[in-house]
C-alpha positions in Angstrom: -26.8 -34.7 6.7 -29.4 -33.3 9.2 -33.1 -34.0 9.2 -33.9 -30.3 8.9 -33.5 -30.4 5.1 -36.3 -33.0 4.9 -38.6 -31.6 7.5 -42.2 -30.8 6.5 -45.8 -31.6 7.3 -46.6 -34.8 9.1 -49.8 -36.8 8.6 -52.3 -36.8 11.5 -53.1 -40.5 11.2 -52.4 -43.8 9.4 -55.0 -45.3 7.1 -54.0 -49.0 7.1 -51.4 -51.4 8.4 -50.2 -53.9 5.8 -49.8 -57.5 6.8 -46.5 -59.0 7.7 -46.1 -62.5 6.3 -42.8 -63.4 8.0 -42.8 -66.0 10.8 -43.1 -64.6 14.3 -42.0 -66.1 17.6 -43.4 -64.8 20.9 -40.4 -66.3 22.8 -38.2 -63.8 21.0 -40.4 -61.1 22.4 -39.6 -62.3 25.9 -35.9 -62.2 25.1 -36.2 -58.6 23.8 -38.1 -57.5 26.9 -35.3 -59.0 29.0 -32.8 -56.9 27.1 -31.4 -59.7 25.0 -31.7 -59.3 21.2 -31.4 -62.5 19.2 -30.6 -61.1 15.8 -28.3 -62.2 12.9 -27.3 -65.4 14.6 -26.1 -63.6 17.8 -27.7 -62.8 21.1 -26.7 -59.4 22.4 -27.4 -58.5 26.0 -27.9 -54.8 26.6 -27.9 -55.2 30.4 -30.7 -52.7 30.6 -29.2 -50.0 28.3 -30.7 -49.0 25.0 -29.4 -51.1 22.1 -29.3 -47.9 20.1 -26.5 -46.4 22.2 -24.5 -49.7 22.6 -21.5 -51.0 20.7 -23.2 -53.7 18.6 -21.5 -57.0 17.9 -21.5 -56.9 14.1 -22.6 -54.9 11.1 -25.3 -57.4 10.2 -26.6 -57.3 13.8 -26.9 -53.5 13.4 -28.7 -53.9 10.1 -31.3 -56.3 11.7 -31.7 -54.1 14.7 -32.2 -50.8 12.8 -34.6 -52.5 10.3 -37.2 -53.2 13.1 -38.4 -56.4 11.3 -38.3 -57.9 14.8 -41.4 -56.0 15.8 -43.4 -58.9 14.5 -42.3 -61.0 17.4 -43.6 -58.4 19.9 -46.9 -58.4 18.0 -47.0 -62.2 18.3 -46.6 -62.0 22.1 -50.0 -60.3 22.0 -49.9 -58.5 25.4 -49.6 -54.9 26.6 -46.1 -55.3 28.0 -44.7 -56.4 24.7 -46.5 -53.5 22.9 -45.1 -51.0 25.4 -41.7 -52.4 24.9 -41.9 -52.0 21.2 -43.1 -48.5 21.6 -40.3 -47.6 23.9 -37.7 -49.0 21.5 -39.1 -47.1 18.6 -39.1 -43.9 20.7 -35.4 -44.6 21.6 -34.5 -44.9 18.0 -36.2 -41.7 17.1 -34.4 -39.9 19.9 -31.0 -41.3 19.2 -30.9 -41.7 15.4 -34.0 -39.9 14.1 -32.4 -36.4 13.7 -29.1 -37.1 11.9 -29.1 -39.1 8.7 -25.8 -41.0 9.1 -24.9 -44.6 9.8 -26.4 -48.0 9.0 -29.8 -46.9 10.1 -30.0 -44.4 7.2 -29.0 -46.7 4.4 -31.7 -47.0 1.8 -32.2 -50.7 2.3 -32.6 -50.3 6.1 -34.9 -47.3 5.8 -37.1 -49.3 3.4 -37.3 -52.3 5.7 -37.9 -50.0 8.8 -40.7 -48.2 6.9 -42.4 -51.4 6.0 -42.0 -52.7 9.6 -43.3 -49.5 11.3 -46.3 -49.4 9.0 -47.1 -53.1 9.3 -46.8 -53.1 13.1 -48.1 -49.6 13.8 -51.2 -51.0 15.6 -49.1 -52.4 18.4 -46.6 -49.5 18.5 -49.4 -46.9 18.7 -51.7 -48.9 21.0 -52.0 -47.0 24.2 -49.6 -44.3 23.1 -49.9 -40.8 24.4 -50.3 -37.9 22.0 -46.7 -36.9 22.2 -45.4 -40.2 21.0 -48.1 -40.5 18.4 -46.9 -37.2 16.8 -43.2 -38.1 17.1 -43.8 -41.5 15.4 -45.8 -39.9 12.5 -43.2 -37.1 12.0 -40.4 -39.6 11.9 -42.1 -41.8 9.4 -42.9 -38.8 7.2 -39.3 -37.6 7.4 -37.9 -41.0 6.5 -40.2 -41.4 3.6 -39.3 -38.0 2.2 -35.7 -38.8 2.5 -36.2 -42.2 0.9 -38.1 -40.7 -2.0 -35.2 -38.3 -2.5 -32.5 -40.9 -2.7 -34.5 -43.6 -4.5 -33.4 -42.8 -8.0 -29.7 -43.1 -7.0 -30.1 -46.2 -4.8 -27.8 -49.1 -5.8 -29.4 -51.3 -8.5 -31.1 -54.6 -7.7 -33.1 -55.9 -4.8 -32.4 -52.8 -2.7 -33.8 -50.4 -5.2 -36.9 -52.5 -5.8 -37.5 -52.8 -2.0 -37.3 -49.0 -1.7 -40.0 -48.7 -4.4 -42.1 -51.2 -2.5 -41.8 -49.2 0.7 -42.6 -45.9 -1.0 -45.7 -47.4 -2.7 -46.8 -48.9 0.6 -46.4 -45.6 2.4 -48.6 -43.8 -0.1 -51.4 -46.3 0.8 -50.9 -46.4 4.5 -50.5 -42.7 5.0 -52.7 -39.8 3.5 -51.3 -39.0 0.1 -52.6 -37.2 -3.0 -53.8 -39.3 -6.0 -50.8 -38.0 -8.0 -48.4 -39.2 -5.4 -50.0 -42.7 -5.3 -49.9 -42.9 -9.1 -46.2 -41.8 -9.2 -45.2 -44.4 -6.6 -47.1 -47.1 -8.6 -45.3 -46.1 -11.9 -41.9 -46.2 -10.2 -42.7 -49.6 -8.8 -43.8 -50.8 -12.3 -40.5 -49.6 -13.8 -38.5 -51.6 -11.3 -40.7 -54.7 -11.6 -40.2 -54.5 -15.4 -36.4 -54.2 -15.0 -35.8 -56.7 -12.3 -38.4 -59.5 -12.5 -37.5 -61.7 -15.5 -40.0 -63.2 -17.9 -39.5 -66.6 -16.2 -40.2 -65.0 -12.7 -36.7 -65.0 -11.5 -34.8 -61.9 -10.2 -31.9 -60.4 -12.2 -29.5 -61.3 -9.3 -30.2 -65.0 -10.0 -30.5 -65.5 -6.3 -33.5 -67.8 -5.5 -33.9 -66.4 -2.0 -34.5 -62.9 -3.4 -37.7 -64.2 -5.0 -38.9 -65.3 -1.6 -37.9 -62.1 0.2 -39.5 -59.9 -2.4 -42.8 -61.9 -2.4 -43.0 -61.4 1.3 -43.3 -57.7 0.8 -45.1 -57.6 -2.6 -48.0 -59.8 -1.4 -49.0 -57.5 1.4 -48.7 -54.5 -0.9 -51.0 -56.2 -3.4 -53.6 -56.9 -0.8 -53.4 -53.3 0.6 -54.1 -51.9 -2.9 -57.1 -54.3 -3.2 -58.4 -53.6 0.3 -58.4 -49.8 -0.3 -59.9 -50.1 -3.7 -56.9 -48.4 -5.3 -55.8 -49.1 -8.9 -52.9 -51.6 -8.8 -49.6 -51.0 -10.5 -49.9 -52.6 -13.9 -46.9 -54.9 -13.4 -47.6 -55.9 -9.8 -50.0 -58.9 -10.3 -48.3 -60.2 -13.5 -44.9 -60.0 -11.7 -46.2 -61.9 -8.7 -47.8 -64.5 -10.8 -44.5 -65.2 -12.6 -42.5 -65.3 -9.4 -44.5 -68.1 -7.7 -43.5 -70.7 -10.4 -39.9 -69.5 -10.2 -39.9 -70.0 -6.4 -41.3 -73.5 -6.8 -38.6 -74.2 -9.4 -36.0 -73.9 -6.7 -37.8 -76.1 -4.1 -36.2 -79.4 -3.3 -38.2 -82.6 -2.8 -38.2 -81.9 1.0 -39.6 -78.4 0.5 -36.4 -76.5 1.2 -34.8 -73.9 -1.1 -31.8 -74.6 -3.3 -28.5 -72.8 -2.5 -27.3 -70.8 -5.4 -25.8 -67.3 -5.8 -26.2 -66.0 -2.2 -29.2 -68.1 -1.0 -29.0 -69.5 2.5 -31.1 -71.7 4.7 -34.8 -71.1 4.6 -37.1 -73.2 6.7 -39.9 -75.0 4.9 -42.4 -73.2 7.1 -41.1 -69.8 5.9 -41.5 -70.9 2.3 -45.0 -72.2 2.9 -46.0 -68.8 4.5 -45.5 -67.3 1.1 -46.5 -70.3 -1.1 -50.0 -70.6 0.5 -50.8 -67.5 -1.6 -49.8 -69.2 -4.8 -52.7 -69.3 -7.2 -50.7 -70.3 -10.2 -51.4 -73.7 -11.7 -49.4 -76.2 -13.7 -46.3 -78.3 -13.1 -43.0 -76.9 -12.1 -40.9 -75.7 -15.1 -38.0 -77.9 -16.3 -35.9 -74.9 -17.2 -35.7 -71.3 -16.3 -34.4 -69.8 -19.6 -34.0 -66.2 -18.3 -32.5 -67.1 -14.9 -30.5 -69.8 -16.7 -31.1 -72.9 -14.5 -32.2 -76.4 -15.3 -34.3 -78.7 -13.2 -34.6 -82.5 -13.6 -37.5 -84.2 -11.7 -38.6 -87.8 -11.9 -40.5 -89.6 -9.2 -39.3 -88.0 -6.0 -35.8 -87.2 -7.2 -34.9 -83.6 -8.0 -31.7 -82.2 -9.6 -31.3 -78.4 -9.9 -28.3 -76.9 -11.8 -26.9 -73.5 -12.4 -26.2 -73.0 -16.1 -25.8 -69.2 -16.3 -23.1 -66.6 -16.1 -23.0 -64.1 -13.2 -25.2 -61.0 -13.6 -23.4 -57.8 -14.6 -21.9 -55.1 -12.4 -23.4 -54.3 -9.0 -26.0 -57.1 -9.5 -23.2 -59.6 -9.0 -22.2 -58.4 -5.5 -23.7 -61.7 -4.0 -23.2 -63.9 -7.1 -21.1 -67.1 -6.7 -18.5 -68.8 -8.9 -20.8 -71.8 -9.1 -21.5 -72.2 -12.8 -22.6 -75.8 -13.7 -22.8 -76.7 -10.0 -25.9 -78.8 -9.0 -27.9 -79.9 -6.0 -29.8 -83.2 -5.6 -32.6 -84.3 -3.3 -34.8 -87.4 -3.0 -37.9 -87.7 -0.9 -37.4 -86.1 2.4 -33.6 -85.8 2.1 -31.1 -83.5 0.4 -28.0 -85.4 -0.6 -25.8 -83.2 -2.8 -25.7 -79.5 -2.0 -23.7 -76.3 -2.4 -22.2 -74.8 0.8 -24.4 -71.8 0.6 -23.8 -68.7 2.8 -24.3 -68.5 6.6 -27.7 -67.5 7.9 -25.8 -64.8 9.8 -23.1 -63.3 7.7 -19.7 -64.3 8.9 -16.8 -62.4 7.3 -14.4 -65.3 7.5 -16.7 -67.3 5.2 -17.5 -64.6 2.7 -14.9 -65.4 0.0 -15.1 -69.1 0.7 -18.9 -69.3 0.2 -18.6 -67.6 -3.2 -15.7 -69.8 -4.5 -16.0 -72.6 -7.0 -14.7 -75.0 -4.4 -17.7 -74.4 -2.2 -20.0 -75.8 -4.9 -20.8 -79.2 -6.3 -19.0 -78.7 -9.5 -15.6 -78.9 -11.2 -12.6 -76.7 -10.2 -9.4 -76.5 -12.2 -6.0 -75.9 -10.5 -7.8 -74.8 -7.4 -8.9 -71.7 -9.2 -12.5 -70.3 -9.2 -14.2 -70.0 -12.5 -15.2 -66.4 -11.8 -13.1 -63.7 -10.1 -14.2 -61.2 -7.5 -13.1 -57.6 -7.4 -10.8 -56.7 -4.5 -11.5 -53.0 -5.0 -13.1 -51.2 -2.1 -14.6 -48.7 -4.6 -16.2 -51.3 -6.8 -17.3 -53.6 -4.0 -17.3 -57.5 -4.2 -18.6 -57.7 -7.8 -17.6 -60.3 -10.3 -15.0 -58.8 -12.7 -13.6 -61.7 -14.6 -13.9 -65.4 -15.6 -17.0 -66.6 -17.3 -18.1 -64.8 -20.4 -20.2 -67.4 -22.2 -22.4 -70.3 -21.0 -24.4 -72.5 -23.3 -26.9 -75.2 -22.4 -29.5 -77.5 -23.9 -32.0 -80.0 -22.7 -31.5 -83.7 -23.6 -34.9 -85.1 -22.4 -36.1 -88.4 -23.9 -39.6 -89.5 -25.1 -39.5 -92.2 -22.5 -39.5 -89.7 -19.6 -35.8 -89.4 -18.8 -34.6 -85.9 -18.3 -31.2 -84.2 -18.8 -29.1 -81.3 -19.8 -25.7 -80.5 -21.3 -23.9 -77.2 -20.6 -20.5 -75.6 -20.9 -18.7 -72.5 -19.7 -15.5 -70.7 -20.6 -14.5 -69.6 -17.2 -11.1 -71.4 -17.5 -10.5 -70.5 -21.1 -8.4 -67.3 -20.7 -6.2 -68.7 -17.9 -5.9 -72.4 -18.9 -7.2 -72.6 -22.5 -9.9 -75.0 -21.4 -13.7 -75.2 -21.5 -15.7 -77.1 -18.9 -18.6 -79.2 -20.2 -21.1 -81.0 -17.9 -23.9 -83.4 -18.7 -26.3 -84.8 -16.2 -29.2 -87.2 -16.9 -31.9 -88.5 -14.6 -33.8 -91.7 -15.7 -37.6 -91.8 -15.8 -37.8 -93.9 -12.6 -35.9 -91.3 -10.7 -33.4 -93.8 -9.2 -30.3 -93.2 -11.4 -28.4 -90.0 -12.1 -25.5 -90.2 -14.5 -23.0 -87.4 -15.0 -20.0 -86.5 -17.2 -17.5 -83.7 -16.7 -15.3 -82.9 -19.6 -12.5 -80.4 -20.3 -11.7 -79.4 -23.9 -10.0 -76.8 -25.9 -11.7 -74.5 -28.4 -13.0 -76.3 -31.4 -14.0 -79.3 -29.2 -10.4 -80.6 -29.3 -9.0 -82.7 -26.5 -6.5 -81.2 -24.2 -2.8 -81.6 -25.0 -1.3 -84.8 -23.5 1.3 -82.8 -21.6 -1.3 -80.6 -19.8 -0.7 -81.2 -16.1 -3.7 -79.2 -14.9 -5.4 -80.8 -12.0 -9.2 -81.0 -12.1 -11.3 -81.9 -9.1 -15.0 -82.6 -9.2 -16.6 -82.0 -5.9 -19.9 -83.3 -4.5 -20.7 -81.6 -1.1 -22.9 -83.8 1.0 -25.6 -82.5 3.3 -24.6 -82.9 7.0 -27.6 -85.1 7.7 -26.4 -87.8 5.3 -23.9 -90.3 6.6 -21.1 -91.1 4.2 -19.1 -94.4 4.0 -16.9 -96.2 1.4 -17.5 -99.7 0.3 -14.8 -102.3 -0.3 -14.9 -101.7 -4.1 -14.4 -97.9 -3.7 -18.0 -96.7 -4.2 -19.5 -94.2 -1.7 -22.7 -95.1 0.2 -24.9 -92.2 1.2 -27.4 -93.0 3.9 -30.2 -90.8 5.1 -31.7 -90.9 8.6 -34.9 -92.5 7.3 -32.9 -95.3 5.7 -32.9 -94.2 2.1 -29.6 -95.0 0.4 -27.8 -93.8 -2.7 -24.6 -95.2 -4.1 -22.0 -93.0 -5.8 -19.4 -94.4 -8.1 -17.1 -93.6 -11.0 -15.4 -95.9 -13.5 -12.7 -93.3 -14.3 -11.4 -92.4 -10.8 -11.6 -93.7 -7.3 -13.9 -91.4 -5.3 -12.4 -89.9 -2.1 -14.1 -88.7 1.0 -12.9 -85.4 2.4 -13.9 -82.9 5.0 -16.2 -80.1 4.0 -18.3 -77.4 5.6 -22.0 -76.7 5.1 -22.4 -72.9 5.7 -26.2 -72.6 5.1 -27.6 -74.3 8.2 -30.2 -72.6 10.4 -28.0 -73.4 13.5 -24.8 -72.1 11.9 -22.0 -73.6 9.8 -21.6 -77.3 10.3 -18.9 -79.8 9.4 -19.8 -82.3 6.7 -18.2 -84.4 4.1 -17.6 -84.2 0.3 -16.9 -86.7 -2.4 -14.1 -85.7 -4.7 -12.9 -87.1 -8.1 -9.5 -85.9 -9.1 -7.8 -86.3 -12.5 -5.0 -84.8 -14.6 -6.4 -83.2 -17.7 -3.8 -84.3 -20.2 -4.2 -88.0 -19.4 -7.9 -88.0 -18.6 -9.9 -85.2 -20.2 -13.3 -86.4 -19.0 -14.7 -88.3 -16.1 -18.0 -90.1 -15.7 -19.9 -90.7 -12.4 -23.3 -91.9 -11.3 -25.7 -92.0 -8.3 -28.0 -95.0 -7.9 -30.7 -95.4 -5.3 -30.3 -98.6 -3.4 -33.3 -100.7 -2.6 -34.3 -100.3 1.1 
């Protein structure tokens, strides 16, 4: 598709530049000026050529490059050379990709991110620009926004569609627009906020990181409406106010984000950049009834568990087969984790990261509890497995917290239901768990059932793992804090594992496993106890 179809009048100026809340690093600006682009976990050296005419190392690298989110690093450098570099790169993109609407750079999600980035960092891109570049920049922005407005209704559902609506609303404020255009963009944003932000503040994808990523764009949008004295979309402030408690719900005791359903490593600083705008009050929720997660928190110990089924259809493209998995942290340390996904997508880890085996939960006959589509047409959505998940709180008046939940992901294939119960005592120093497999009607499995169940506990790579003489597993953090894992029903084993969601890339780590044959041992109990220092 050519740009001619969407040509039209271009604005003569920009009205405002929204704030960018994402962390910036001036050292990255120096790398970019030298022709080295550190994006998507890779460093690509252009050797003086334009990155927009080069063979790029990966699809995700191309996505990050064409999004222009990296302009914030050039702004952080705060000198004319960096600004001129940014301007030259924007001009190269317009020359190479701005006239033909094909390729990654013209995907709806990438256009939305680029629009937000160009608007937010227009002060440095346009600083010192000649009239010719100024006009090219505004014409290209106007063209991209017209095209984005045209394809918005048919954009894939979920986070991408909501971000497109955010970008279009932001554009009506940052560029001259009629009152009717501003109102229309606000109504469309309201519609998506209503559809996608759940009553408990979570996102319909059930991915904790999506909450953070959306807030990073919604907060500047809110402030731009306020600064210009424009009427805010009706759902914007209530939606943001719900999302903050949901984001806090997924924070571990050390300030990092839990790894469920597509979330990856997020630095505590990045979380704080958004949470400093949190004006909500009250304690963190114990349960997220619409996202379907449970949180146990006593003293400085936190347990977060996934007790929901995958979202439907295209919303499950990043969902994991991790139902009833949990993570646990204490003080400054994360102990039990899920593998998560790599910070920079790596195709060889895609299926692994979404499998039940990559989560701290129970896997039956080495089979994931939810199945992914192998269809190129459908994409990697969840197409089978879990149909029903039920859960309930089992908190006590004395301050102990707990939950019990079950799912039917193994019912159609093996005739079994998985039930998990986890409790945390009021002092926060003892976690007890029970994993049980049963047939419908709460009946025990048949004695001849030879199905092999393995309960996995993936350990964070910063925790050292050792086995005591009596078979228990000692988990020791760098600051000396210790927890002891044990089970009366099976001898725990220490096995190799991989932690995918590390800021430095996938890392080797360990996991604790409890293995049992269903017919002879339908349930298994385990516990984690903090050892005195």
